N, C-alpha and C positions, 0 to 999 in steps of 0.2 A: 171530289174535285175532278176536273176534266182530265188531268193527266193519268188518273187511275184507270181510265177506260182504254188506254193504249197510247202508243207514241206516234201513230201515223197521222198524217195531215188530215185525212178524211175524218178522223175522230175529232180533231181540233176544230174543224170548221162547223161542227154541229152547234157550236155556241152562237153562231151568227144569227140564226132565226130566233134564238132565245133572246138575244140582245134587242132584236127588232120588236119582239112582243113586249119586252120590258119597256121600251120607249113608248109604245102605244098605251100601255097600262098607266104610265106616268103622265100621259097627256102631252108628251114632248111633240114639238112641231114635226110635221111630216118631212123627211129628208128630201132635198131637191134632186139629189143624184143617187145612183146606186152605190157609189163610193162612200157617200155620207151615211147611207143606210146601214152599211156594214162596217163602219168605223169602230175599231175596238179601242176602249180607253187605254192610255199609255201604261197605267199601272197593271191592268189586266194583261196587256201585251207583254210586258216585262216578265210577269209571273209565268205566262204560258211559255214564252221562249226560254226562259231560264230553267224551267222545270223539265224541258224536253218534250212537252206536249206537241210542239210543232217541229217535226224533224224535217231536215232539208231546207229550212228557212235560211235565206242568205244572211251572211254575217252583217251586212249593212243594215238589215231590218232589225236585228237584235241591238246593234249599236245605237240606232235611232231611238229605240225605246229607252235605253239606259242612259244616253247622253244626248238629249235633244239640243239642236243648235238654235241660237236666238235668230229672230228675223233679221236683225241688223248686225252685220259683222264689220267692224271698223277696219280700216287699212292702217298700215304702219304710218302713213302720212297724217292720220288723225291724231297722232301723239300718244304718249304713254298712258295718260290718265284714261282716255277712251278705251284703250286696249285692256288696261287693268280692270276697268268696270265691266267690260265684256267678258273677260276671263272669269271674274268673280261670279257674274250672273250665270255663266255656263256651268260652273262647278256646282253652284247652289241649286240649279234646276235638274242636275243629273242624279241618277241612282248609283252611278259608278264614276268616281273621280278618275280612275284609270282610263276609261273609255272617253271621258270628256277631254282629258289631256291628250290622248292619242288623236282625237278628232281635231283639237286645236293645233297640234303639231302638224297634222296633214294639211289643214286649211292654210296655214302660214308657211308651209314648206320649210320647217325648221330643221329637217333632216331627210335624207334619202329614204329611210325606213322610219315611219312614224310610230312604230311599236315601242313601248316603254320597256326599260330594264330597271329592276329594283336592285340598287347597289346597297348591300348591307353595311351599316356603320357600326363598328365594334364599340359599344358603350356599356356601362354598368346597367344592370336591371333597374327599372323604374317602377316601383310598386303602384298599384291602383289606389286612388283615394276612396274613401267610403262612398262619396257621391258617384264616382264612376262605377263602383260595384253595384250601386243601386240602379243606375241606368242600364247596366247589363243584366239586372235581375239575377245576381249570383250572391251567395253567402260569402263570409269572410275567409272560408277555407277552400273555396272552389279554385282549382289550378287555372292560372292565366299565363299566357306567354306574351312576352314583350319583344319587340324589335324596332329598330330605327333604320329607316331606309332613305336613300335619295332616288327619286324617280328621274331617269335620264332618257332623253330622246336624242339619239346620236351623241354628239359631244356636249349637249346642253343639259344641265340639271334644272328641271322645271320646278321641282318641289322637294321638300324634306318632310318626313312624317314620323311621329311616334305612333306605334300601332300595338294595341293590346287586344288579344283575341282569346276566346274560350275554346281550347282544342277539342273538348268533348262535344262541341256543337258543330264541328267540322268533320268530314270523313277522314279516315286514315290516309287516303291518297292525297287529300288536300294538305294535311299536316306534313306529310313526307315531301311534297312539292315545295312547301314553304321552307322546310329545313334544308333542302339540298339544291335548290335552283334559284335563279334570279328572276323568276316569274313574278310580276306584280300581284299583290294581294287581290286586287279587284278581279283579275283574270282567273286566279285560282278558285275563288269562291263564286264565280259566275253561276254555276249550277244551282246555287241556293236562291237565285233571283233576288239579290239583296236590294233593300230599300234604305236610303240614307235619310236620317233625321238630323237636322242641324241643331247643335247645342249652342254655339256661339260663333260670331264672326268678329274678328279684330283687324283693324287697319293700323299697323305701326307707322311711325313717322317715316316718311320716305322722301328721297330727293326728287327733284324735278325730272331728272333723267336717270332712272335706276340702272345700276350696273348689273351684270349677270348674277352676282351673289347677294344683291340687296333684297330684303324681304318686301313683298308687295302687300300681302294680307295673310291672315291666319284663319283657319276654320276648324272648329271642333265638331265632330259628328259621330253618331252611333249608327252602325249598320245592323239591320235586322233581316231575317229570312223573309221570303214571300209570305210565310205563315205568321209572321209577327214576332218571332223569337230573336231578341238581340244577341249578337255573337261577337261584336267588335266595337271598339271605340278608337278613333283616330284624332290626332292633333296635327294638322297639316300647315306647313308654311310654304307659300308659293313665292317663287323667286324671280328676279329680273331676267333670268335666263329664258323664261317663257315668252319674253317680248321680242318680236321680230327684229327690232332695231338695237337690241342690247349688244354692246360691243363684246367681242369674244376675246 
C-alpha cells in the first residue's frame, strides 16, 4: 500500500500518475481540466488521509473525505422535515458520523465551538446478539466493550448511541482514550480510516415540530477499517436538538 513507502506528501502524490494511466486503460473520457485529471476517489482519499500517507494535509480536506456535504443545504425556514431529510442524507453519505455532525453543527451555528463531546451514560452492559457478532466477524468468546454516549455540540445533544467495539482491533492508545476521555469514538478511531456500512435506517413517529429530546431517526451501522476489518457496531438515535429551530 502507498503508506508503506513513507509518510511524506511527495510519496503520496506518486499515486496521481497511476490514477491517470488507470483512467486511460479503462477507456475513461479524457478529463477537461487538470483538476479532474488528478481527482482522487473519495474512498481512496479517506484511506490515504486516515492512514497518515499524506502528512500536513489540512483538517478540512480530511473532513471533506469523511463527511461530504450535500449539494443542497436547507435553511431553518424550510421547515423541520427538510432539515431532517438533509441530516439523514448527510449521515448516510459519511464515513464518520462524528465529523458529519460537527460539519452540521458548524453549518447551522448550533454552538460557538462545533466540536462534539461524548457524554458517557452509565447503563448496564448490553450483550451483542449473534447477528451482530456475525457482522463484526468475531466468535462467541471474543471480548467486546459496550458504551452508551450522548454526542453534544455546546448545550445541544444531537444524538445518542449504543456502541460495541472490539478492543483487540484498536490500538492501546485508542482504548485508553475511550476509557478516560470524552473524545467521540469517530475522532479516536480516525487513524483506522473507518468506512461505515449501513445496516438499517428507522424513522420513528415524530411530531410536526420536534422538541430537542424527540427522536428524528435511527441508524444501525458497522464500522470497518480501511483494510475492510469490522471493529464496531453502532445504533444511533438522532434527536431534535440537532435542528436549528428546536426550542431550548
